[in-house]
C-alpha positions as CSV (number, residue, x, y, z in Angstrom):
1,M,-3.7,-7.5,5.7
2,I,0.0,-7.0,5.2
3,D,-0.5,-5.9,1.6
4,M,-3.1,-3.4,2.7
5,D,-0.8,-2.0,5.4
6,R,-3.1,-3.2,8.2
7,F,-0.1,-4.0,10.4
8,E,-1.8,-4.2,13.7
9,E,-4.3,-6.7,12.5
10,A,-1.6,-8.7,10.7
11,R,0.5,-8.7,13.9
12,Q,-2.4,-10.0,15.9
13,M,-3.1,-12.8,13.3
14,L,0.6,-13.8,13.3
15,S,0.6,-13.9,17.1
16,Y,-2.5,-16.1,17.0
17,V,-1.1,-18.7,14.7
18,K,2.4,-18.7,16.0
19,P,2.0,-21.5,18.5
20,F,1.0,-24.0,15.9
21,A,2.5,-22.7,12.7
22,S,5.9,-21.1,13.6
23,D,7.8,-24.1,12.2
24,T,6.3,-23.8,8.8
25,P,7.9,-21.9,5.9
26,E,4.6,-20.2,5.2
27,Y,4.5,-18.6,8.6
28,Q,8.1,-17.5,8.3
29,V,7.4,-15.9,4.9
30,A,4.4,-14.1,6.3
31,C,6.5,-12.7,9.1
32,G,9.1,-11.7,6.6
33,W,6.6,-9.8,4.5
34,Y,5.3,-8.1,7.6
35,E,8.8,-6.9,8.4
36,L,9.7,-6.0,4.9
37,K,6.6,-3.9,4.4
38,Q,7.7,-1.9,7.5
39,N,11.2,-1.4,5.9
40,R,12.9,-3.7,8.4
41,I,14.9,-5.6,5.8
42,D,17.3,-7.2,8.3
43,D,14.5,-8.7,10.3
44,A,12.7,-9.7,7.2
45,M,15.8,-11.6,6.0
46,K,16.0,-13.6,9.2
47,Y,12.4,-14.8,8.6
48,F,13.1,-15.5,4.9
49,N,16.3,-17.4,5.7
50,R,14.4,-19.5,8.2
51,A,11.6,-20.2,5.7
52,A,14.3,-21.4,3.2
53,E,15.8,-23.7,5.9
54,L,12.4,-25.3,6.5
55,D,11.6,-25.9,2.9
56,P,13.5,-29.1,1.7
57,D,12.8,-28.4,-2.0
58,D,13.8,-24.8,-1.9
59,E,10.6,-23.9,-3.8
60,I,9.8,-21.2,-1.2
61,C,13.0,-19.5,-2.4
62,F,11.5,-18.9,-5.7
63,E,8.5,-17.0,-4.1
64,I,10.8,-15.0,-1.8
65,G,13.2,-14.2,-4.7
66,V,10.5,-13.0,-7.1
67,N,8.8,-10.9,-4.4
68,L,12.0,-9.3,-3.2
69,N,12.8,-8.4,-6.8
70,Q,9.4,-6.7,-7.1
71,F,10.3,-4.7,-3.9
72,G,13.6,-3.6,-5.5
73,N,15.7,-5.7,-3.2
74,Y,17.8,-7.2,-6.1
75,E,20.8,-8.4,-4.1
76,Y,18.6,-10.4,-1.7
77,S,16.4,-11.6,-4.5
78,Q,19.3,-13.0,-6.4
79,K,20.5,-15.0,-3.4
80,F,17.1,-16.8,-3.1
81,L,16.6,-17.3,-6.9
82,E,20.1,-18.8,-7.2
83,R,19.4,-21.2,-4.4
84,F,16.1,-22.3,-6.2
85,L,17.9,-22.6,-9.6
86,K,20.5,-25.0,-8.1
87,K,17.8,-27.6,-7.5
88,H,15.6,-26.6,-10.5
89,P,17.9,-25.6,-13.4
């Protein structure tokens, strides 16, 4: 829904799963994409940073970094990819 710019439906879905999924990196990433697609990069980064905190292997950092790169957010992308590469050289 987020990729199709169906933001109201996406917001409703995120609200529905929040009570039992908010402490998962996947939920945090989904919220980050929701914010990013609406050009709210600062809010998106809060969610992405929280997702990275919740992922002990930093593998979510690879996903975030690659996708931020595709959106043209190179500075933020580099931060997440460097974190991933520290654990997975």
